[in-house]
C-alpha positions as CSV (number, residue, x, y, z in Angstrom):
1,M,0.0,-0.1,0.0
2,S,2.2,2.8,-1.3
3,D,0.3,4.3,-4.2
4,I,-1.9,7.3,-4.6
5,L,-5.5,7.0,-5.9
6,I,-6.7,10.1,-7.8
7,V,-10.5,10.4,-8.1
8,D,-11.8,13.3,-10.5
9,D,-14.6,13.3,-13.0
10,E,-12.5,15.6,-15.3
11,R,-10.2,13.3,-17.3
12,D,-7.7,16.1,-17.9
13,I,-7.4,17.0,-14.2
14,R,-6.9,13.4,-13.0
15,E,-4.3,12.8,-15.6
16,L,-2.5,16.1,-15.0
17,I,-2.2,15.3,-11.3
18,G,-1.2,11.7,-12.1
19,D,1.6,13.0,-14.5
20,I,2.9,15.4,-11.9
21,L,3.0,12.8,-9.1
22,E,4.6,10.2,-11.4
23,D,7.3,12.7,-12.3
24,E,7.9,13.1,-8.5
25,G,8.4,9.3,-8.0
26,F,4.9,8.4,-6.8
27,T,2.8,5.5,-8.2
28,T,-0.7,6.4,-9.1
29,R,-4.1,5.0,-9.9
30,L,-6.9,6.9,-11.6
31,A,-10.7,6.8,-11.2
32,G,-13.4,9.0,-13.0
33,N,-16.4,8.1,-10.9
34,S,-17.6,6.7,-7.5
35,T,-18.0,3.1,-8.8
36,E,-14.5,3.0,-10.2
37,A,-13.1,4.7,-7.0
38,M,-14.8,2.1,-4.6
39,A,-13.6,-0.8,-6.8
40,E,-10.0,0.4,-6.6
41,I,-10.3,1.1,-2.8
42,N,-11.8,-2.4,-2.1
43,A,-9.2,-4.1,-4.3
44,E,-6.3,-2.5,-2.5
45,P,-6.6,0.5,-0.1
46,P,-4.2,3.3,-1.3
47,A,-1.6,5.0,0.8
48,L,-3.3,8.3,-0.1
49,L,-6.6,9.3,-1.7
50,I,-7.0,12.6,-3.7
51,L,-10.7,13.1,-4.1
52,D,-12.8,15.5,-6.1
53,I,-15.9,16.5,-4.0
54,W,-18.2,16.9,-7.0
55,L,-18.5,13.8,-9.2
56,K,-20.8,14.0,-12.2
57,D,-23.0,10.9,-13.1
58,S,-21.8,9.1,-9.9
59,K,-23.9,7.2,-7.3
60,M,-21.8,8.8,-4.5
61,D,-20.3,12.3,-4.2
62,G,-16.9,13.0,-2.6
63,I,-18.3,13.3,0.9
64,D,-20.0,9.9,0.6
65,I,-16.7,8.3,-0.5
66,L,-14.9,10.1,2.2
67,K,-17.3,8.7,4.8
68,A,-16.9,5.2,3.4
69,V,-13.1,5.3,3.4
70,K,-12.9,6.7,7.0
71,R,-15.3,3.9,8.1
72,D,-13.6,1.0,6.4
73,N,-9.9,2.3,6.0
74,P,-9.5,5.0,8.7
75,D,-5.7,5.1,8.3
76,V,-5.8,6.2,4.7
77,P,-5.4,10.1,4.5
78,V,-7.9,11.8,2.1
79,V,-7.1,15.2,0.4
80,I,-10.2,16.8,-0.9
81,I,-10.0,19.0,-4.1
82,S,-12.9,21.1,-5.6
83,G,-13.5,23.8,-8.1
84,H,-16.5,24.9,-6.2
85,G,-14.7,25.2,-2.8
86,N,-15.7,27.4,0.0
87,I,-15.2,27.5,3.7
88,E,-18.3,25.5,4.4
89,I,-17.3,22.6,2.1
90,A,-13.8,22.6,3.6
91,V,-15.1,22.5,7.2
92,A,-17.6,19.7,6.2
93,A,-14.8,17.6,4.7
94,I,-12.4,18.1,7.6
95,K,-15.2,17.2,10.1
96,Q,-15.8,13.9,8.2
97,G,-12.0,13.1,8.6
98,A,-10.3,14.6,5.5
99,Y,-6.6,15.3,5.9
100,D,-6.7,18.6,3.9
101,F,-8.6,20.6,1.4
102,I,-7.3,22.2,-1.8
103,E,-9.3,24.5,-4.0
104,K,-9.2,24.5,-7.9
105,P,-7.4,25.8,-9.7
106,F,-4.6,24.6,-7.5
107,N,-0.9,25.7,-7.3
108,I,1.2,22.7,-8.2
109,D,3.8,23.5,-5.5
110,Q,1.1,23.8,-2.9
111,L,-0.4,20.5,-4.0
112,L,3.0,18.7,-3.7
113,V,3.5,20.1,-0.2
114,V,0.2,18.8,1.0
115,I,0.6,15.4,-0.7
116,R,4.1,15.0,0.7
117,R,2.8,15.8,4.3
118,A,-0.1,13.3,3.8
119,M,2.1,10.5,2.5
120,E,4.4,11.0,5.6
121,T,1.3,10.8,7.8
122,S,0.3,7.6,5.9
123,R,3.8,6.1,6.4
124,L,3.8,6.9,10.1
125,R,0.4,5.4,10.6
126,R,1.4,2.1,8.8
127,E,4.6,1.9,10.9
128,N,2.5,2.5,14.1
129,V,0.2,-0.3,13.1
130,K,3.1,-2.6,12.3
131,L,4.6,-1.9,15.8
132,K,1.3,-2.6,17.5
133,R,0.8,-5.9,15.7
134,R,4.5,-6.9,16.3
135,D,3.8,-6.3,20.1
136,T,0.6,-8.5,19.8
137,Q,2.4,-11.3,17.9
138,T,5.2,-11.5,20.6
139,A,2.6,-12.3,23.3
140,Q,4.1,-15.7,24.2
141,M,2.5,-18.5,26.1
142,I,5.1,-20.0,28.5
143,G,4.8,-23.3,30.3
144,D,4.8,-27.1,30.2
145,S,2.6,-28.1,33.1
146,A,-0.5,-30.2,32.5
147,A,-2.8,-27.3,33.3
148,F,-0.9,-25.1,30.8
149,R,-1.0,-27.7,28.1
150,T,-4.8,-28.1,28.7
151,L,-5.2,-24.3,28.3
152,L,-3.0,-24.1,25.2
153,G,-4.9,-26.9,23.6
154,Q,-8.2,-25.1,24.1
155,L,-6.7,-21.8,22.7
156,D,-5.3,-23.5,19.6
157,K,-8.8,-25.0,18.9
158,V,-10.4,-21.4,18.8
159,T,-7.7,-19.5,16.9
160,K,-8.9,-20.3,13.4
161,S,-12.6,-19.7,14.2
162,N,-14.4,-16.5,14.6
163,G,-16.3,-17.5,17.7
164,R,-16.5,-15.3,20.8
165,V,-14.3,-16.4,23.6
166,M,-14.8,-15.9,27.4
167,L,-11.6,-16.2,29.4
168,S,-12.1,-16.7,33.1
169,G,-9.4,-16.7,35.9
170,P,-8.0,-14.9,38.8
171,A,-6.4,-11.5,38.4
172,G,-2.9,-11.6,37.0
173,S,-3.3,-15.2,35.6
174,G,-2.5,-14.1,32.0
175,K,-5.9,-13.8,30.5
176,E,-4.8,-10.9,28.2
177,V,-1.8,-12.9,27.0
178,A,-4.1,-15.8,26.1
179,A,-6.3,-13.3,24.2
180,R,-3.4,-11.9,22.3
181,Y,-2.2,-15.5,21.5
182,V,-5.6,-16.3,20.0
183,H,-5.4,-13.1,17.9
184,A,-1.8,-13.6,16.8
185,N,-2.5,-17.1,15.5
186,S,-5.9,-16.3,13.9
187,N,-6.7,-15.2,10.3
188,R,-7.1,-11.7,11.9
189,A,-3.5,-11.5,12.9
190,N,-2.9,-8.7,10.5
191,G,-5.7,-6.7,11.9
192,P,-5.7,-4.6,15.1
193,F,-6.0,-5.9,18.7
194,V,-7.8,-3.3,20.8
195,T,-8.2,-3.6,24.5
196,V,-11.2,-2.1,26.4
197,N,-10.3,-1.7,30.1
198,C,-13.8,-2.0,31.4
199,A,-12.7,-1.4,35.0
200,G,-10.7,1.6,34.1
201,V,-13.3,3.7,32.1
202,S,-15.9,5.7,34.0
203,P,-19.5,4.9,33.2
204,E,-20.0,8.5,32.1
205,T,-17.5,8.2,29.3
206,M,-17.7,4.6,28.5
207,E,-20.0,5.0,25.4
208,E,-17.8,7.8,23.9
209,V,-14.8,5.6,24.5
210,L,-16.4,2.6,22.7
211,F,-18.5,4.2,20.0
212,G,-16.6,7.5,19.3
213,R,-18.3,10.8,18.9
214,E,-19.2,13.5,16.4
215,T,-19.2,17.2,17.3
216,A,-19.4,20.4,15.4
217,D,-16.1,21.6,16.8
218,R,-14.0,18.4,16.5
219,G,-15.7,16.4,13.8
220,I,-15.4,12.6,13.9
221,E,-13.5,10.9,16.7
222,P,-13.4,7.1,16.3
223,G,-14.1,5.0,19.3
224,L,-12.3,1.7,20.2
225,L,-14.9,-0.4,18.3
226,E,-14.2,1.5,15.1
227,Q,-10.5,1.2,15.8
228,A,-10.8,-2.6,16.1
229,H,-12.5,-3.0,12.6
230,G,-11.1,-6.1,10.9
231,G,-9.5,-7.3,14.1
232,V,-10.2,-8.2,17.7
233,I,-11.9,-6.2,20.4
234,Y,-10.9,-7.5,23.9
235,F,-13.2,-6.6,26.8
236,D,-10.9,-6.9,29.9
237,E,-12.9,-7.6,33.1
238,V,-16.2,-7.3,31.2
239,A,-18.2,-7.6,34.6
240,D,-17.3,-4.0,35.2
241,M,-19.0,-2.7,32.1
242,P,-21.9,-0.4,33.0
243,L,-25.4,-1.9,32.5
244,G,-26.5,0.8,30.1
245,T,-23.5,0.2,27.9
246,Q,-24.1,-3.6,28.0
247,S,-27.4,-3.3,26.3
248,K,-25.8,-1.3,23.5
249,I,-22.9,-3.7,23.1
250,L,-25.4,-6.5,22.8
251,R,-27.0,-4.5,19.9
252,V,-23.6,-4.2,18.2
253,L,-22.9,-7.9,18.5
254,V,-26.3,-8.6,16.7
255,D,-26.2,-5.9,14.0
256,Q,-22.3,-5.4,13.6
257,Q,-23.1,-1.6,13.4
258,F,-23.7,1.4,15.7
259,H,-24.0,5.2,15.8
260,R,-21.3,7.4,17.2
261,V,-22.3,9.6,20.2
262,G,-23.8,12.6,18.5
263,G,-23.7,11.1,15.1
264,A,-26.5,10.3,12.6
265,D,-24.7,7.8,10.3
266,K,-24.4,4.1,11.1
267,V,-20.9,2.7,11.4
268,R,-20.4,-0.9,10.2
269,V,-17.7,-3.0,11.9
270,D,-16.2,-6.4,11.4
271,L,-15.0,-7.6,14.8
272,R,-14.1,-10.7,16.7
273,V,-14.9,-10.3,20.4
274,I,-12.8,-11.9,23.2
275,S,-13.8,-11.1,26.8
276,S,-12.3,-11.9,30.3
277,T,-13.5,-11.9,33.8
278,N,-12.2,-12.8,37.3
279,R,-15.7,-12.9,38.7
280,D,-18.6,-15.4,38.6
281,L,-20.8,-13.8,35.8
282,E,-23.8,-16.0,36.7
283,A,-23.7,-14.7,40.1
284,E,-23.5,-11.1,38.7
285,I,-26.6,-11.9,36.5
286,D,-28.5,-13.0,39.7
287,A,-27.4,-9.8,41.3
288,G,-28.8,-7.8,38.5
289,T,-25.5,-6.3,37.6
290,F,-24.8,-8.2,34.2
291,R,-27.3,-8.8,31.4
292,Q,-28.0,-12.5,30.8
293,E,-28.4,-11.9,27.0
294,L,-25.0,-10.4,26.8
295,Y,-23.5,-13.2,28.8
296,H,-24.8,-15.8,26.4
297,R,-23.5,-13.8,23.4
298,L,-20.0,-13.5,24.8
299,N,-19.8,-16.9,26.5
300,V,-19.8,-18.9,23.3
301,V,-16.4,-20.6,24.1
302,P,-15.6,-20.5,27.7
303,I,-12.0,-21.1,28.6
304,A,-10.6,-21.2,32.2
305,V,-7.1,-19.8,32.6
306,P,-5.4,-21.5,35.6
307,S,-3.9,-19.6,38.5
308,L,-0.2,-19.8,39.2
309,E,-0.9,-22.1,42.1
310,D,-2.4,-24.6,39.7
311,R,0.7,-24.6,37.5
312,R,3.6,-24.4,40.0
313,E,5.7,-26.6,37.6
314,D,5.8,-23.6,35.2
315,I,7.3,-21.2,37.7
316,P,11.1,-21.9,36.8
317,V,10.5,-21.4,33.1
318,L,8.3,-18.3,33.6
319,A,10.9,-16.8,36.0
320,S,13.7,-17.5,33.5
321,H,11.5,-15.9,30.7
322,F,10.9,-12.7,32.8
323,I,14.7,-12.5,33.5
324,T,15.4,-12.6,29.7
325,E,12.6,-10.1,29.1
326,C,13.9,-7.6,31.7
327,N,17.4,-8.0,30.3
328,K,16.2,-7.2,26.8
329,S,13.8,-4.4,27.5
330,Q,15.5,-2.7,30.5
331,G,19.1,-3.8,30.3
332,L,18.8,-5.5,33.7
333,P,21.3,-8.2,34.7
334,S,20.7,-11.7,33.0
335,R,21.0,-14.0,36.0
336,D,20.3,-17.8,36.5
337,L,18.2,-19.1,39.3
338,S,19.7,-21.2,42.0
339,E,18.1,-24.5,43.0
340,D,17.1,-23.1,46.4
341,A,15.7,-20.0,44.8
342,V,13.5,-22.2,42.4
343,A,12.4,-24.3,45.3
344,L,11.3,-21.3,47.3
345,L,9.5,-19.7,44.3
346,Q,7.6,-22.9,43.8
347,T,6.4,-23.1,47.4
348,M,5.5,-19.4,47.8
349,V,1.8,-18.2,47.9
350,W,0.9,-16.3,44.7
351,P,-2.3,-14.3,45.1
352,G,-1.2,-12.0,42.2
353,N,-0.4,-15.0,40.0
354,V,1.9,-14.6,37.0
355,R,1.9,-10.8,37.2
356,Q,3.1,-11.0,40.8
357,L,5.9,-13.4,39.7
358,K,6.9,-11.0,36.9
359,N,7.1,-8.1,39.3
360,L,9.0,-10.0,41.9
361,I,11.7,-11.0,39.3
362,E,12.0,-7.4,38.2
363,R,12.4,-6.2,41.8
364,V,15.1,-8.7,42.5
365,L,17.0,-7.9,39.3
366,I,16.8,-4.1,40.2
367,L,17.9,-4.5,43.8
368,G,20.4,-7.4,43.5
369,D,24.1,-7.1,43.2
370,G,23.9,-8.3,39.6
371,S,26.4,-11.2,39.9
372,G,25.9,-14.9,40.1
373,P,22.7,-16.9,40.3
374,I,19.7,-15.5,42.1
375,Q,19.7,-17.0,45.7
376,A,16.7,-17.8,47.9
377,S,18.0,-15.2,50.4
378,E,17.2,-12.4,47.8
379,L,13.5,-13.5,47.6
380,P,10.9,-12.2,50.0
381,Q,9.9,-14.8,52.6
382,D,6.7,-14.8,54.6
383,K,7.0,-14.3,58.4
384,P,6.7,-15.4,61.1
385,S,7.8,-18.8,59.6
386,G,11.4,-19.1,58.5
387,E,14.7,-18.7,60.2
388,D,16.1,-15.8,62.3
389,E,19.6,-14.3,62.0
390,E,21.1,-17.2,64.0
391,G,19.6,-19.9,61.8
392,R,16.9,-20.9,64.4
393,V,13.5,-22.0,63.1
394,I,10.8,-19.6,64.0
395,L,7.5,-21.3,64.8
396,S,4.1,-19.8,64.0
397,G,2.0,-19.0,67.0
398,T,-0.5,-21.8,66.4
399,L,2.2,-24.5,65.9
400,A,4.1,-23.4,69.0
401,T,0.9,-24.1,71.2
402,L,0.5,-27.7,70.0
403,P,1.8,-30.9,71.7
404,L,4.9,-32.4,69.9
405,R,3.0,-35.1,68.0
406,E,0.2,-32.7,66.7
407,A,2.8,-30.1,65.8
408,R,4.9,-32.6,63.9
409,E,1.7,-33.9,62.0
410,A,0.7,-30.3,61.2
411,F,4.2,-29.5,60.0
412,E,4.4,-32.7,57.9
413,R,0.9,-32.2,56.4
414,E,1.7,-28.5,55.3
415,Y,5.2,-29.5,54.1
416,L,4.0,-32.3,52.0
417,L,1.0,-30.4,50.7
418,T,3.3,-27.6,49.6
419,Q,5.9,-30.1,47.9
420,I,3.2,-32.1,46.1
421,N,1.5,-29.0,44.7
422,R,4.9,-27.7,43.7
423,F,5.4,-30.7,41.5
424,G,1.9,-30.6,40.1
425,G,0.6,-33.6,42.1
426,N,3.4,-35.8,40.7
427,I,4.0,-38.4,43.5
428,S,7.3,-39.8,42.0
429,R,9.0,-36.4,41.8
430,T,7.7,-35.4,45.2
431,A,9.0,-38.6,46.8
432,S,12.4,-38.1,45.1
433,F,12.7,-34.5,46.4
434,V,11.6,-35.2,50.0
435,G,13.8,-38.4,50.1
436,M,11.1,-41.0,50.6
437,E,10.1,-44.2,48.7
438,R,7.1,-43.7,46.6
439,S,5.0,-46.3,48.6
440,A,6.1,-44.8,51.9
441,L,5.1,-41.3,50.8
442,H,1.6,-42.8,49.7
443,R,1.3,-44.2,53.2
444,K,2.3,-40.9,54.8
445,L,-0.1,-38.9,52.8
446,K,-2.9,-41.3,53.7
447,S,-2.1,-41.1,57.3
448,L,-2.1,-37.3,57.2
449,G,-5.4,-37.1,55.3
450,V,-3.8,-35.6,52.2
451,V,-5.4,-36.6,48.9
452,T,-4.8,-35.4,45.3
453,T,-7.7,-34.2,43.1
454,S,-7.9,-33.2,39.5
455,K,-8.1,-29.5,38.8
456,A,-7.3,-27.4,35.7
457,G,-5.5,-30.4,34.0
458,A,-3.2,-31.0,37.0
459,R,-3.2,-33.0,40.2
460,I,-3.6,-30.8,43.2
461,A,-3.2,-31.9,46.8
462,R,-5.7,-31.0,49.5
463,I,-6.7,-32.1,53.0
464,E,-9.7,-34.5,53.5
465,E,-12.5,-33.1,55.6
466,E,-12.1,-36.1,57.9
467,P,-8.4,-37.1,58.0
468,A,-7.6,-40.8,58.2
469,D,-6.3,-42.2,61.5
């Protein structure tokens, strides 16, 4: 897309402009009416459109073509030319999204200045789109645990379809990364990926943010739905979308069109919708804060994104990935992880999930001395458990009040729960780490009332309600 399309009903004018631009090194296409113009635009959007506002014997005039181009190809700059120009026409064209306005008979030098500026604008817009898409395509899915493989298998199944996907999972678990993975591997990968932060936009401005607006002073201001045309719109934490907006989004999903705030013309869009939530939407429906019809429209393919607790086996590879990422993006030290650090990371509590792990790694790299592997001592450790400066084990208040036998059982139960979850419910790996025979570990787990259950594609340990004797 590096050529200029010239649309004018006067053959001499369009050929004159074409010859001038060809002499300046530009590639041009010519059209004499709206039918030819729309055929050329639909075949291949140009880098720049030079458009006569009055077109004889055409179904559409220049303003109609301008509206269509701004709707379907908003990144294409449009320069309006007219022999009947006046300030009202110029203002009307600019309001509809024209880049500039030139009146016939035009000065060739003036025309070239405007065209060069418009072509530079077009180039910058294309580069910006490429950068955004490159960022989308580098969204990597990292892991090898059973829970992760289950998730990846489900995502791979929906990449080639156009079905709406609902991603559920706790905050920080990687729902947006999963959404970007679907987009980057779909037939819309060359289209935009636009995120709507439903929790971060006030109810008063949500509709303008989504649908855009038209005002006398500022003309057309496209909203996020319009910007996502041809690609993916991602509703992040959709449960926070205002009720009034929910009904309008439902209409968009049905009709694939909408009106801008303050506008009269319908805007048609081609979108794939991916949503996410960390809340129970059925409970939100019962509470009257989420529309059931919208839920059924969005929840065509539900996919659960597991918490970091459910995929502890992935923590070492995730941590190493974040170290490499911080090194490339911020120049932070590239350090390995010691075995003790890995063991501690896998046994920590992660309420913030993958996002919390990423932040922790970044903090350690910033504050560390930058030499040698990351040690367990550099990682934050929960108190009051752990060791004091003299190496003495510090007991929690509850554990310190129990008789020796009960305290030992409580410690063994929590220790083995932690280790078995660390290894994704794998009894053989847990037995090897704790230094027990597999059969002996089975007996110990049974005696302590620890059982493993299937969850999110992995085996997760828990305590029975009534521990065995």
